[in-house]
N, C-alpha and C positions, 0 to 999 in steps of 0.2 A: 504494500500500500504506500503510495507517495505521500509525502508530508502535506502537500497542498490539498489532498483529498481526505486527510484524516479528520474525523468529526470533532476532535478535541483541539483543533488549531483555530485560533481567532486572535483578535487584538488584545482583549482584556480578560483577565481572570475575575471571577466573582470573589467577593470578600472571604466567604467561608472556604472556598477552594484554596485561596492563598494561605490563609491561616492554618488550615488543616495540613497543608503540605510543606509549608516553609517554617512553621513554628519549630525551632530547633530543640525543644525539650521533648517532643514526641517523635515517634518512628513510623511514619506512614509507609504504606506499601507502594505508593506511586512515586514517580519521579517527574517533576515539572522543571522545564528549562525555559526561562525567559531570556530573550536575546535582543541586542541592538547592534547596529552596524554604523560605524562612523568612518569617514574618509579622513586620513591624517594629512594635514597640509602644514608642514613646518611644525610649529608648536600648537597649532589650532586643530580642533576636531570638528568636522562638519557632520552632524547626525543625518542619517538617511531614514527619515520617518517611515517610509514605505517598507523598510527592511527592519522591522521591529515587531515582536510578538512573542508567542510562546508555543511550545509543543510539550507533549507528555508521552510517557512510555505506553506501550500497549501490553497489558498483562496477560499472563497465561490463562486467566479466567475470561478473556475476551475472544471473540471469533478471530480466526486466523492465527498466524504465527506471532509469538511474543516479540516485541522489538523495543529497544531502549530509546529514550528521548534523544540521546546524542546522535543516533543513526538518522532520526527524522530531521534533526538540526543540520547534519551534514548534507542530506538530500536537498534541503531547502537552500543551503549556501551554493551547492553545485548548480542548482537550477537557475541561479541569478547570473551566472557567467560574468562575475565581477571583472572589470577592466584590469588587466595585469600591469598596466602602466601607472596605476594608482596604488597607494598603500592604504589598507583598511584595518581597522581595529574592530574585532569581534568581541563583545562583552557578553558573558553568560552569567546569569544568576540561576543557580540550580539547587534543587532541594537536597540532592546527594552528590558527593564527588563521583566522577565516572568510575565504573568498574574497570578491572584490568583490560578487558577486551575493548571497551569503548575508548579508554585512554590510549590504547595502541592505535585504534582507528583515527582518533583525533591527531595523534602525533604524526602518523603517516600523512594525513591530509595537510598538516602544517609543513611537512618536509616537501610536499609537492606544490605548495603555494606560498612562496616566499613573500608575496605581496600582502599576506595576511598575518596579523598578530592576534593572539587569543588571550583573553583575560577571563578567568573563571573565579566567581565568588560562589562558594557552596555554603548551604545552611548547616550541613553536617557531613561527616565522613562516612562513606559506605564501607563498612568493615566486612568484607568477604575475602576469600582466598585470593591473594595476589594484589590486594588493594594498594599496599604500599609500593609495590613495583610499578603499578599503573600510575600512581601520582608522580613517582620519580621519572617515568618515561615521558610524561607530559612536561615536566620541568626541563628535562634534557632536550626536548623538542622546542623549547623556547616559550612555552605557555607560562603565564603567570597565574598562580593559584593562591587564593586566600579564602579565609572563612568570613562569612557575612557578619557584620556588626549591625548595630541599630541604624547606622548611616545607610548601609546597603539595603536593609529591610525597608527603610523609609523610601529609598529611591525606587524600589520595586513597587511599593504601595502606590506611589505617586505616578508611576509610568506604565505599570502593567496590570493594575487592578481597577475594576469599576467600583470605586470607593464612594461614589455619590457625594462627593465634596466633604466626606468625613476625613479627619486627620488620622495619620497612623498612630496607633496606641501600642507601644511596646508591651509585650506580655511580661509577667513576673518571671525573673530569672533569665531573660534574654541575654543580657551582657555576661552573666556568669557562665552560661552555657557556651556563648561565643568564645569567651576566653579559654575555656576548657578545650573546645574543638581547635582553636588557634594554636594552643600549646602542643596538642597532639600533631597537628599538621606541621608545625615548625620542627618537631622532633624527627618526623619522617624526612622532611626536606633537608635537614642538616646531615642526615646519613649520606646523602649524595655529596655534600661538600667535604666530608671527612675521608 
């Protein structure tokens, strides 16, 4: 199934979907990936508003083959045929860090597309076999990976959620959990440096 025909792709998430899937204190079964694309021009970034939205994974309990959100995201990027003469920054806000397999696919994609840079902000770390190697593979490919803080959660709320003019309200424990996840991510990334 192509990303463009997936029923769960649109411009804005509803408030409950965002909270249920990005709240870093709970462990949802779905993965949501919000993305935006900017053209880098010197020190300036020019947002491409038509290249902004979200995708989610297709779970084993849904019709067809299961597929991760990152695969739908890569399909979407490939379909745009971005001008290789320009440099683009892809920024993703994802509810879980990529699994080892998706991290490898993203790294391969970056290796084939030197005109793209990738910045990933994750709500939480996906702890499955090979997850540390996947994170290190992404870092080695040039992707910048960080854990979402209240700043990134608010950015997502303002740009990817149909919030009906309501302000973002951080949940209890958001910063504590973000710091915990950040410490774990830094420990993984530092193993590459050593």
